[in-house]
C-alpha atoms as one frame of an Amber mdcrd trajectory, in Angstrom:
protein
  -8.568 -10.313 -25.855 -10.484 -12.228 -23.225 -11.097 -10.717 -19.805  -9.096
 -13.529 -18.200  -6.102 -12.784 -20.416  -6.416  -9.057 -19.703  -6.466  -9.662
 -15.933  -3.433 -11.960 -16.172  -1.557  -9.282 -18.130  -2.459  -6.616 -15.561
  -1.143  -8.811 -12.759   2.083  -9.475 -14.678   2.633  -5.754 -15.309   2.230
  -4.932 -11.615   4.260  -7.832 -10.219   7.135  -7.129 -12.617   7.565  -3.847
 -10.728   7.767  -5.433  -7.244  11.307  -5.802  -5.902  11.700  -9.519  -5.098
  14.513  -8.719  -2.660  11.903  -7.031  -0.472   9.949 -10.286  -0.402  13.050
 -12.188   0.711  13.664  -9.541   3.386  10.041  -9.831   4.515  10.340 -13.615
   4.865  13.490 -13.173   6.932  11.718 -10.607   9.103   8.810 -13.010   9.667
  11.283 -15.744  10.595  13.066 -13.541  13.152   9.939 -12.354  14.983   8.299
 -14.181  17.861   4.723 -13.695  16.622   3.110 -12.206  13.542  -0.029 -10.048
  13.648  -1.910  -9.052  10.497  -4.365  -6.233   9.918  -6.376  -4.970   6.962
  -9.939  -4.017   6.086 -12.275  -5.253   3.365 -10.723  -7.393   0.661  -7.245
  -6.341   1.775  -8.151  -7.745   5.175  -9.109 -11.016   3.504  -5.681 -11.103
   1.848  -4.114 -10.533   5.288  -6.137 -13.411   6.734  -5.087 -15.642   3.848
  -1.456 -14.758   4.606  -1.973 -15.522   8.297  -3.494 -18.912   7.477  -0.606
 -19.923   5.244   1.976 -18.744   7.804   0.212 -20.916  10.395   0.507 -23.886
   8.041   4.229 -23.125   7.837   4.652 -23.113  11.612   4.541 -19.404  12.464
   2.624 -18.123  15.461   0.216 -15.698  13.833  -2.857 -13.676  14.822  -5.442
 -11.531  13.054  -5.969  -8.164  14.745  -9.567  -7.803  15.906 -10.276 -11.492
  16.436 -11.380 -12.505  19.932  -8.331 -14.708  20.592  -5.732 -12.115  19.561
  -3.357 -11.335  22.441  -1.531  -8.077  23.096   1.385  -7.293  20.808   4.928
  -6.689  22.076   8.197  -5.325  20.749   9.325  -8.862  19.836   6.484  -9.150
  17.326   5.751  -8.066  13.766   2.627  -6.309  12.523   1.820  -6.792   8.837
  -0.519  -3.977   7.759  -2.166  -3.876   4.338  -4.091  -1.043   2.710  -4.167
  -0.343  -1.006  -4.502   3.397  -0.539  -2.482   3.493   2.663  -5.213   5.703
   4.099  -7.452   3.206   5.915  -7.805   4.793   9.348  -8.174   1.629  11.422
  -5.100   0.101   9.780  -3.077   3.283  10.314  -4.175   3.464  13.952  -3.132
  -0.161  14.530   0.249   0.459  12.871   0.753   3.601  14.993  -0.005   1.625
  18.154   2.370  -1.203  17.196   5.050   1.306  16.276   4.740   3.070  19.657
   5.168  -0.306  21.370   8.418  -0.888  19.492   7.116  -3.487  17.059   8.365
  -3.896  13.543   5.677  -2.916  11.033   5.636  -4.346   7.513   3.315  -2.391
   5.200   1.870  -3.438   1.841   0.351  -0.580  -0.133   0.284   1.079  -3.531
   1.332   4.516  -2.276   4.865   4.959  -0.906   3.939   8.430   0.386   0.790
   7.352   2.252   0.163   7.932   5.974   0.447   4.168   6.586   3.993   4.088
   5.201   4.979   6.693   7.804   4.418   3.972  10.431   6.384   1.288   8.559
   9.759  -0.165   9.363   9.550  -2.107   6.077   7.403  -1.342   3.028   6.449
  -3.357  -0.020   4.956  -1.143  -2.682   2.593  -2.904  -5.087   1.935  -0.383
  -7.891  -1.601  -1.543  -8.699  -4.836   0.370  -9.090  -6.990   1.236  -6.102
 -10.565   2.405  -5.846  -9.282   6.003  -6.123  -7.909   5.550  -9.663  -4.999
   8.013  -9.497  -3.352   8.911 -12.786  -0.114   7.264 -11.615  -1.739   3.894
 -10.920  -1.572   0.948 -13.290  -4.650   0.908 -15.506  -7.127  -1.915 -15.019
 -10.409  -3.170 -16.420 -11.331  -4.493 -12.960 -13.510  -2.793 -10.363 -12.186
  -0.971  -7.312  -9.010  -2.471  -5.809  -9.256  -5.936  -7.321  -5.872  -5.683
  -9.047  -4.153  -4.673  -5.793  -5.820  -7.507  -3.877  -4.837 -10.111  -6.470
  -1.248  -8.909  -6.529  -1.088  -8.690  -2.722  -2.213 -12.317  -2.509   0.610
 -13.397  -4.819   3.132 -11.224  -2.940   2.018 -12.767   0.367   2.276 -16.281
  -1.104   5.784 -15.490  -2.357   6.782 -14.319   1.130   5.376 -17.604   2.476
   7.324 -19.627  -0.076  10.518 -17.776   0.911   9.684 -18.316   4.604   9.163
 -22.045   4.000  12.519 -22.297   2.243  14.306 -20.399   5.039  12.817 -22.815
   7.585  13.134 -25.922   5.383   9.416 -26.607   5.614   7.991 -28.804   2.893
   4.547 -29.820   1.770   4.240 -32.713   4.237   5.003 -30.542   7.274   2.611
 -27.829   6.106  -0.141 -30.361   5.371   0.093 -31.727   8.922  -0.880 -28.257
  10.201  -3.788 -27.908   7.746  -7.263 -28.182   9.258  -8.394 -31.763   9.709
 -11.966 -30.825  10.660 -13.368 -30.315   7.202
């Protein structure tokens, strides 16, 4: 079997275990909130930024925590926090802060019993492998948390697709918001 085929099969195995109703609920939550803030570190952070970019294309007001133009968060907002292990301290701290301010917190992680989940109002569990390689995690040929990151990207894109449908936003509207400086 080729490596590409093996990776595709790993992704299919993981995504088959994700409850699609949670992705519909997440899209509805995004729609109902005034602003969306995303946070993550490393490659998970890149997946969060990718999600933020696509939400912007779809008309959401969205910010990346830690960027210089990110305003303060309020109880009308949503924080989307991603950490494969659910143990990334900066992500947990940000979720704790948002939670204390009365914000909704949507968490994407592999571990439903992680410290990050304790701060969540909504959780999407993606049962992929992390860099810690627990016996309960889906086996992978890929290094570190690659399988989680790939699956998180697809989960985020599915939430965006659901969000677009809820708001009746099509390709043309999204394309108008795409960067025109490239």
